[in-house]
N, C-alpha and C positions, 0 to 999 in steps of 0.2 A: 873853689869848685862847687862846694855844697850850696853856696849862696846862688851861684849861677844856675845850678840845677833846679833850685826852688823857684827861681824866676821863670825858667823855661816851663816848668810844670804849671805854674800859675798862668802863663800865657796860653798853654794848651787847654786850660780849663776856662778860657775867656768865654763870656756869655755868647751863646749861639742861638739865633732866631731860626726856628724850623717849625714846620707844621707837623704835628704828630699825626700818624696814620689814623684816619677815621675821625679827625677833629671836625666839629660842626662848622657849617658855613662854607662859602666858596673860597677859592684861593685868593690871597691878598697880594696882588701884584703891585707892590709899592717900591719906592726907592729908599726906604728907610734903613735897609741892612747896610753894614759897613762895606766899604769898597775894598776889593782885594788889593794886595800890595806887591804882587809878583810882577813888577815892571822892569824897566831898563835901569841899569846901574847909574849911580851918580857920575858926573863927568870926570871926577878924579879917581873913579874906580872904587871908591869906598865911601859909603853914605855916612857912617858914624864909627867912632872908636869907643870901645868900652872894655876896660880891664885887659887892654892889649889885644883884643880880638876885633877884626875888621868886619863890619856889617856890609854885606855885598849888595844888598838891595833894601828898600824900605820894608821894615817889619822883620828882616832877617834876625834870627837869634843864633849866634855862633855856639856850637856845642862840640865837645870832644867825643871820640868814639865811645868812651865809657858812658857819658851822659846820653848819647843816642841809644845805647843798648838798654839803659835803665828806662828811658822814655818809651822805647819800643815794647819792652816787657810790660810796663804799666798800662800803656794804651791798648795792647793786645788783650790783656785780661779784662779791661773795662769794656772793650768792644765786643768780646765774646759774651760777656754778661748782658750787655745791652747793645745790640747791633745798630740801633738807631741813634747812638751817640756819635754823630757825624764828626764832632770835633776830635774824638779819640781815633776814629777811623782815619782821619786826615793825618794826625800825628804818626800813626802806625805806617801809613803810606810813605811819608817823608823820611822817617828814620830807618826804614828797611829797604828803600828803593834805590839806594846809592849805586848798586851794581847793575841795575836794569835801566835806569833813566838815561845813561849815556847811549845805550843801544837804541832806545826809542828816539832819542834826538838824532842819531845817525840815520835811522830810517826816514825821518822827516827831511833831513838835509839831502838825502839822495833821491828824493821824490820832488818833482817840480812844484806840485801844489803844497806839499808839506814844507818845502823850503820857503815858499812865499809866506806861509803861516808863521814860520819862525822869524821871518824878516818883519812882517807887519804886526805881529802880536795882537790879533783880534781877541776880543773878550766877549763872552756871552753873559750879559748882565741885563737887568731891566732897563738900565740907562742906555744900553746899546740896541735894544730891541724895540721895533715899532709894533707893539702888541696889537693895536687895533688893525693895522694892515695885515699882520699874520692871521689874526682871527677872521679876517674877511677873505682869505684865500680859499679856493675850492677844497672841498673835502678830499682827502687822500694825498694832498701835498704835504711836504715835510713841515712847512711853517704852520699850516692849520693843525696838523696832527700833533705837533710839538706843543702848541698852546693848549690844545685839548687835553694832552697828557698832564700839563701843569695844573690846569683847572680841575680835572677829574680827580687827581691825586693830592690836590691842595699843597703843592710844593712850589718853590721859587728858585730860580738860578742864583739869586743873591745869597742863598744860605751856604754856598760853597766857600769853605774857609780859605783865606789867603795862605800861600806857602810861607813857612817860617824857618824850618830846620834844614833846608836843602842848601848846601854850601857851594852853590854855583847859580848865578842868576838866570842863565839860560835853561838849566835843568829845572829850576824853580818854575819857569814858565811852562815847561813840558808837563810837569805834574799838575799845574794849575789848569792847563788845557784839557788834560785827561779828566779832571774833576768836572769841568764845565760842559764836556760833551757826554757825561755819564747819563743825563736825562735823555739825550738824543739816542743813546743806545737802547734805553727803555722804549723809546718811540719806534725805532727801527726794528727792534725785536718783538714789539707788541706785548711787552711785559709790564704789569702794574708794579706798585711799590710794596706789595705785601711780601711776606718772607719768601714764599716760593718764587715770586717774580725776581726778587733781589738775588736769590741764589742762582737762578738761571743766568741773569746778567753777569754775576760775578764769575761764573764758569766761562762764559764767552770772553770776558775781559781778561781772565787769568790766561787763557790760551793765547789771546791777542797780545797782551803786554808783558806777561811774566812777572808782574809786580807781586811781591810776597803778600802784600795786603789782600790782593784779589784771590790769591791761592788759598790763604787762610779762610777768607770768607766763603769760598766755594767748598772747602773741605769741612768746615765746622758749622756752616749755616744749616745744612739739612737736619742737624740734631733737634732743631726746633719745629720740624714739620710733623704733621700727623701721618698716620700710616697710609691713608689714601693719597695724600700729596707726595709722600715719598715714592709711592708706586708710580704716580704720574711722572714724577721727576726722573726716576730710573728708566722707565720704559719709553717715554715720549720726549720729554724736554731735554734731558741731559745729552742723549746721543745727538740731537739736533744742534744744541748749543756748542758742543765740542766740534762737530763737523763744520758748522758755520764759522767758528773761531779759527779753525785751521785753514779753511778755504778763503776767508775774507782777506782783502788787502788791509794794510794798517789803518785803523780807524782814526788815527791822528793826522792822516794825510788828506782828509776831506775838509774843504773850506765850507763848512755847513752854512755859514752866514750868506753864502752866495748860491745856496741850493734850496732856499725856502720854497720856491715855486716848482721845484722838481717833485715828482710823485715819490712817495715812500717806496712803492713797488719798484720803480726804475732805479732808485738809489740803492736798494737792496741788491738788485741784479748787478749794478756797477761795482759795488763793494765786494760782492760775493757771499752775501748772507742768504741762506735758503729760506723760503717761506715758512713762517711759524706753523707748528702742528695745530690742528683744529681741536684743541682741548681747552677745558675751562681752567683758568689759573686763578 
């Protein structure tokens, strides 16, 4: 078991390409990042066998409850120390989300659009995006504003880690989908990727999904904020994020890839997200 835990920890620390906040130059929208592995299972229901444990999908790392607990504790401490360690945030989400992911899947199954997403398994990657077409859409449309968000904040959808520790291939897709629409939440909420913006998005996502990783980020993220930003968070942004999270429909039930030409304003209204407060974030 110790050997398997070491391998799991090594996999969690696999090199991750991400653009650091404030890094110089424009966003590099390239296809060089590794492809995610949360796909459909092998035809025989088991992709690989190792040490008697069945791998349920490509990249899956079977772990025991004890191993998951150890990985969760280690990734939580690392993520609290450095919130921009997206690899550790990903491990924390997978190892603590086992009780919540089935509920999110059920919400998708009971919604026509969400059910279609589960059946078709769309992916938001540079390889699936027509960046030039989205960049050419009118200002205010979801596609144009999403590309603007990526470029302004120097981020790429290809930095989202593939699921590894979720012991169900359909639930692995659910958490993968959550990761890949995270930047769209920033776009819809009008929040940048600085610490205040991330905390606001985490509060919205915590209310929406109930994922422990989101709850921890929402609870502990504010400790890194200045007094002024804490005041803005407490008086303006937090009440709006909580109210929007409670009022909105499930964010995983929107087929965003088919909404690129829809305006952000109309999509907010459809989902149930209230207009962002007019404050500087």
